[in-house]
Each structure stands twice: as C-alpha cells, then as structure tokens.
LUMKOLRO-868585 format. One record per residue: x, z, y of N, C-alpha, C in turn. Coordinates in steps of 0.05 Angstrom, whole numbers, plus 5000, padded with zeros to 4 digits. Layout:
% LUMKOLRO-868585
XZYXZYXZY;...
END
This chain:
% LUMKOLRO-868585
493940482840493340692860491040592878;489240772885487040702903488240652931;487140462945488140412972486040512992;487040653012485240763032484440533051;481840513056480940283072480340353101;478840573106477940623133480040773150;480440673174482140813194480540813220;481141013236480141013264482441003283;481840913307483940883327483741103348;485941253352486041463372486341333400;485941503421486341393448489241333455;491041403437493941333440494441053428;492540943413492940693399493740733370;494440983362495241043335492741033316;493240963291491040963271491141213255;488741333251488541573234486841513210;487841553186486341493162483741673161;481541553153478941683154478841923135;480041903111480042123092482842263093;482742513101485242673101485042883079;487343003073487443223053487943483067;486043673065486343933077488044123061;489644283074491444463060491044763067;488644823075487945103080487545253053;488545503051488245673028489845573004;489745712982491145642957494045572962;495445752976498145702985500045622962;499845772940501645722917501145462903;498645352906497945112892498344862909;499144892934499144672953501144452947;503544522937505544322933504544112912;503544212890502444042869500043892879;498344022894495843902904496443672923;498343722942499043512961500343272947;502043332927503243112912501142952897;499143092885496942952872495442782892;494942892916493442742937495042492945;497642512949499242282957499242072935;499342162910499241972887496541832885;494441982893491741862892491241662914;492941662935492641472956492241592984;491941852986491741973013494241913029;493741853055496041823073495641983099;493942173098493342353121493242633110;495142803118495343083109494843263133;492943453130492243633151493243913144;494844033162495844303158495544473183;496744703183496744883206498945103201;500045203223502145403220501045653205;498545733212497445973200496945953170;496645703160496045673132498345763114;500845743125503145813109503845603088;502645363091503045163071504844933080;505944943104507644723114510144673096;511544883086513744823068512844673042;510544743032509544613008508844323014;507644273037506944003045509543833048;511543953061514143813065515443743039;515443933020516643882994515143662978;512443672980510843472966511443192977;511543173003512142913016514842803007;516742983006519542912998519542812969;518142962952518042892923516542622918;514642572935512942332931514442072934;516642072950518141832955516841642974;514541722985513041553004514441573031;514941353044516341363070514641533090;516141693106514741853126512941693144;513841453151512341283170509541203159;509141233133506541153121504641393119;505541633127503841873125503141983152;500642033157499642153182499542453178;501242603192501442893189500343033213;498343203208497243383229497943663223;498743823243498944113240497944233266;497944503266496544643289498244883299;498144913325499345133339497645383335;498945603327497345853323497146013349;495246193349494446343373496546533384;498446613367500546803376502746663392;502646393392504746233406503646063429;501546173442500346023464501946033490;503646233493505246243518506845983521;506845863544508145603548511045603539;512345833541515245853532515445853502;513245903487513345923458512445673444;511245493458509945263445511945073431;514045003445515944813432517344943408;517945203410519245343387517345353363;514845393369512845393347512645113334;512644913350512644633340515144583323;517444663334519944623320519944753292;518744993291518645143265516844983245;514744863255513044703238514444453229;515844323247517344083240519444143219;520844363222522844443202521644483175;519444633174518144693148517044433135;516044253152514944003142517043803135;519543853143521743673137521543403152;520543413177520243173192521143223221;521743003236522543043263520342973283;517942903273515742863291513142923277;511042983292508343013282506642783292;504842693275502942483284500842603303;500142853297498042993314498543293313;498643413336499043703339496743813354;495244003341492844113352493144403361;491844473383491544753390489244863372;489945043354488045123333485545253344;485845413365483545553378484145563408;482045573425482445613453483345893461;483146083442483746363447486746413441;487946573458490746663452490746953442;492747013426493347283418495747383435;496247633433498647743446501147603435;503047553452505647423443506747603421;507447483399508347643376509747463356;511547583340512747443317510847453293;508847613294506847623272504447453280;503247323261500947153267498547303277;498147543267495747703274496647973286;497547983311498348233323495948423326;496248663316494048853316494749113330;492649253340493149513353492949733332;493049973340493050203322490450223306;488250113316485750113301485449873283;487449703282487349463264485949223277;485349253303483949023316486048833327;485448573327487248373337487648413367;490148403376490748423405490348153419;488348133436488047873449490147823470;490747573475492747513496491347433522;492947373542491847303568492647023577;493646863558494546593565492246403566;492146263588490046063592490645813575;488645713560489145483543490145243558;489445223584490445003600493445013603;494545253606497445273608498845213581;497545293559498545223533498544913529;496344793538496044503536498244353551;498844453575500944323591503644333577;504144553562506644563546506544373523;504144333511503844133490504243853500;503443803524503843533536506743453536;508543653541511343593542512343503514;511043603493511843523465511143233460;508943143472508242863468510242693485;510842783508512742633525515542613513;516342833499519142823488519242703459;516842623449516842483423516542653399;516542913402516143083379513343063367;511443003384508642963376507742693386;506742523367505742253375503142283390;501642493384499042553397498542843396;496942943415496143223415493143243418;492143473408489243503408488443793407;485943843401484844113402483144163377;482344413374480544493351478844723360;476344723353474544953357473945003387;473944803404473144833432470244773436;469044873458466344793465466444593488;464144493496464144273515465244363543;464544593552465444683578468544723578;469544813555472444843553473944573554;472644373541473844103542473643993569;471344023582471043923610473244033628;473744293626475744413643478544313636;479044283610481644173601482143893612;480043723610480343443619480943433649;479743623664480143633693482943703700;484243873683486843983689489143823676;488443673655490543553638491543293650;494043223643495042963650494942783625;494842903601494342753576491742853564;489742693560487242783547487642833517;486143013505486343043476485742783461;487442733441486942493425484742553404;484542803396482742873374481743163378;479443223367478343493366477443543338;478543743325477843823298475844053299;473544013287471444213288469744213262;468344433258466544453235464344243238;464044073219462043863221461343773192;458743773186457743693160454843643162;453543543141450643483143448843713151;449743963148448144193157448844283185;450944163197451644223225452643953237;450743793246451343513253452143473282;451143643300452043653328452043373341;449843233340449742953350450442933380;449343113396449843093425452843153431;454043343417456843413421458643183412;457843053390459342823380459242593400;456842543411456542333431458242383456;458442643463460142723485463042643480;464042683456466742613449467142303451;465142163442465341863444465541783473;464041913490464041843519466741903531;468242093520470842173530473142043515;472541883495474541753478476341953463;475042163453476442363437475442343408;477242283390476542253362475742533350;473842533332472942773319473842783290;475142993283475843043254474043273245;472643233223470843423212472143603191;472343863198473344053177470944173163;471544283139469344393122467144183118;467843933111465743723108463743783086;464343973068462444053048460944313055;461244403081459644623090460244883075;458244993062458445253049459645243021;460945023014462245012988464445222986;465645293009467845483009466745773009;467445932988466446202985467346393007;469346313023470246483045468146513066;466246313067464146323087461746493076;461846753082459746933071456946843079;456746733103454146653114452746453095;454246283081453046073066452646133036;453046383028453046443000450246512989;448246553007445646632997443646392998;444846152996443245902997444445702979;443045482974444145272957446545132971;448245022954450644892965449844622979;451044573001450544323015450844082997;453044082981453543842964451543802942;449744002938447643972918444943902932;444943852958442543792972441243542960;438643552954437343322941437743052956;437743062983438142822998440842692993;442942852991445542752985445742642957;444542782938444542702910443042432907;440742422920439042182918440441932929;441541972953443041742966445441672949;446941872939449341822924448841662899;446641712885445941572860445841272864;444941182887444840892893447540762892;449640922898452340812900454040902876;452941052858454441162836456341372845;455541522866457341732878455942002877;457642212879456642482879455542562906;454242802908453342902933455742962952;457943062940460343122956461542862968;461742652952462842402961460942282983;458342322979456442212999456642363025;457142623024457542783049459942673065;462042603050464442493064463842213076;462442053060461741783070460041793095;458241993095456542033119458242093144;460242273141461942333163463442093173;464541933154466041693161464241493175;461741473165459841283178459341353207;459541613213459141703241461641693258;463741593246466241553261468241773260;467741973242469542203240471642153217;474042263221475742303198474742563185;475142583159474242823143476542923127;476743193124479043313111478243503089;477143393067476443563044478943683032;478643913019480944043006480144112977;482144102960481744182932484544222920;484644382899487244412884486944282856;484544172851483944052824484343752826;486043652808486743362810484343182809;482443232791480143052789478543052815;478143292827476643302852478143172875;480843202875482443082895482042782895;481942662871481542372868478642302876;476742462867473942402873473442412904;474642602917474242622946475442382961;477642282951478842042963476941802961;475341802939473341582935470841632951;470841832969468641862987468741673011;470741503011470941293032469541043022;466841043026465240803020463040773041;461940543042460040483064457140543056;455940703072453040773069451440573087;449040503077447240343094446340523118;445440393139444540543162442040713155;440440603136438040753128438841013114;441040993098441941233083443241433102;444641333123445741513143443441663157;441341523163439041643177437741853159;437641793133436441993114438042253115;440642233114442342473115442242603142;441842443163441542563190439142753190;437242703172434742863172435043143159;437443203148437643473134439243673151;439743603177441143793194439744063196;441244273192440044543194441244703217;443144573232444544713254445744973244;446944963221448145203208451145193211;452245383225455145413228456145633210;458145563193459145763174461645903183;463145783201465745903210465545993239;465546253243465546353271466946623271;469546633278471146883278471047023305;468946973321468847083348469347393348;467947533330468147823329470947913322;472247783303474847853294477047793315;476647563329478647473348478247583376;475947703381475347813408475047603429;473747373422473347153440470647013432;469146933452466546803445466946503442;467146423416467446143410464646003410;464845743413462545563409460145613427;460545733450458245783468456945523476;454345513473452845273481452645063459;453845113436453844913415451844983393;450944783378449044823356450245023336;448545193325449445383304450645633315;450845663341452045903352449846123354;450346343341448346563341448946763363;
END
C-alpha cells in the first residue's frame, strides 16, 4: 500500500494529511469509492451534510478495518442548521451517519444561512431558496462549544471572504483551524492565501482540478485545466500527469487538496499527486493563473459570496 507522506499542522496542533478524498456527488458510488481510497492509502476523507454521502463514508470506514484514530474525517454544517440551537443536533446527525463519536474537523459550509428547516433547501412558492437571518458569528459560537465538548477536534469555515474572516476573528474565542475554498492553478489567490498564513489558518483546496467537473457550466467552453500545457510539461519531468501535477502544486503551496473520483485507477493516481515539485516548476505553474472562479451560487442562495476576491464577477 502507498504511504501518505505529506501532512500539515493545524493551529490546534493536529496533523492533516495533504491529500484528502472528496465525497461530493456520485452518492450511490461513494461507499465503494471511499473503500478504494482507504485501500490506496488515503487517510483524510472530506464530506458534508448536504452531500448525503456520510452513511456511505461511515460504512466504508467500518469495512476497511482501519482504526478510526488513523483517519482524519472532515464534514460540514449545512445552511439550514445555522441557528445556534440547531448546530449540535446537526453535528450529532453527521456523527451518527459517519459512525463515529468525534470529527477531526467540522466546517461551516457557507457564511450564508437558510431559513430554519428540516429540508436542506427550504423554498418559497416561486421555488426560490428562503434565506435565513442567522449571523454566521452566532453559528460559529455554537460550533466553538462542539470543540470544547470534544465532539469536534477542530472547527473551521468554507467559502468565506476576507472581511467575513476578519469579523469572525474579532468575535471568536476559537479561531478557525482551516478554511476550505475553491483553489487551483486557474484560481490561485496568492494574496488571500498569504492572509491565511498570517492568521495561521490552514487552507484546503476544493475543486483542485478546476473545470474538470461538468457541474461548473462556466468552465465548459474552454480547455480543461488538467490538460494545460504548463501542467503537462512540468508533469513529464516527474513521470506524472497534469492532474497529479496540479495536486502537487497545491501541496507545494501548503494546501491540503481534496480530489474526488469514483474510478479506482484515478483514485490511486490522485493519491500519487503527493510529490515534490522544484521551486522553478512551482513558479512556472504560478504563471498560468487566470483568476477564474467556477463555483459561485450567489444568485441561487441569495447572498453575495466572495466579495473582494479574485474571480468574483
């Protein structure tokens, strides 16, 4: 079995494996995919309540026979459970489905709340999502209690902008351990990444292959990021693919990366994206930044995400 080499240290002192396995989409294929990932050597599994894949993740971990203590599990609080009275119950539901009594990292999926609801996407008569009025700072304070009571070893955020983080840091008693955001060679966000380093907040890069995912309509009328000549050229030097090179670039910049696949061969290949690039090759890939953001549900969610960040239209 391949052994995972690179880890990063969170501000809690915990170690997070650099290559994680993403479990967004392909709900029915996730149990087999996660089991394949664990067999390939992954020890970092990334999920979310909204994905509907937590039971599959829990079943795969159980089947794998790998001790819980050896696996870093991340999941995320969904927008319908932002009310402070709902946060612990939402976490408990995730813990139950994952078959564990603690999370290594629990993230607030978005800074925006929806109306309190038993359904993930509460909608009005016109089919529009009903926004909530809960301040993400109040949600965060409820999450802090989960770290204090041991249900979450660390807590963090996802899809925040800099001013939102500044405000959170001012109000919080526990700073975020990690921030998960869209990050890849076409959306490099150097200044924002440097900001995180200055605040000692680890960055996890989601969609590390950019427009590889067909759900991103914005990226379908252009070449795939993983086929970019710069990535292919650099990868050849190491006997690696453009996709593996994109992952190695993220790791070289200090990010954990969470590629996803349901294909066993790709799952293994992605795990082998943990290799060391020369600084010259990192610089070469730094040169292909297009400031292209593929994921922005602002219109659908009724909230202006990513204000002031690269790639915001």
